[in-house]
N, C-alpha and C positions, 0 to 999 in steps of 0.2 A: 793397582795404577793409578796414580794420577791423572786428572782431568782438565780441559783448558776450557774456560765456558766462553762462549761471545762476547758476554761483556768485558771479561780478562783480555782478551783479543785486542779488541777494538781499544782498549787501555794502551796497549803495547804498541799499537800502529798508529796511533793519533791523527788519522786523516790523511797523511802523507803517503804517495807510491812508493814503496818499498822492493829491495833486490831480496835475491835469497839470503844473498850474505850479510845484510841489514837485519831478515828477521831473525836470522838464526842468533847473531851477536845479542840482539832484544830479548830473546828466549833464555839465554845464558850457553849458549853453546850446547844445543842437545845434539844426540850420534845424527848422522844425514838421514837416515831410515826413517828416525822419528821426527824430524825437520818437515821430509817429503809427506808424510802422514797427516801431520798438523796444516799443513798448505792445502792439503787436496782436500782435507774433510772440510776446511773451512770457505775453500771454493765451492765445494759441493752445495754447502747449506746456504751459501750465497753472502756470508761475512765478509769476503774478498772477490776479487775480480781481477782477471787480469787484463793488464793494458799494454799495448804496444810501446815501445820504447820512444817512438816518434809523438807521443802523446805527453812524456814527460820531459821534452827536450833533448833527449840522449840520440845519436845517431848509430848508436849500436846497432846490429841486425839481428843477432840471436840474444837477447837479455832478458830473461823473465821477470816482470814486474808485476808487482800484485797493490792493489788498491783498496780500500774497506769502502 
């Protein structure tokens, strides 16, 4: 089973806040369950953090955004 290291994730994210859709496209469109597992694991390890949409200038109420 292939694994993604923290440095690989940070090189993909490049420091900008990203939505789940953008993360999925940058990872090469993996299945949704794989994407959720990668994001959950990265948040748990402290590689990513969840940010509020207003912090990045988005007025949407329920959008999940992550920032390295």
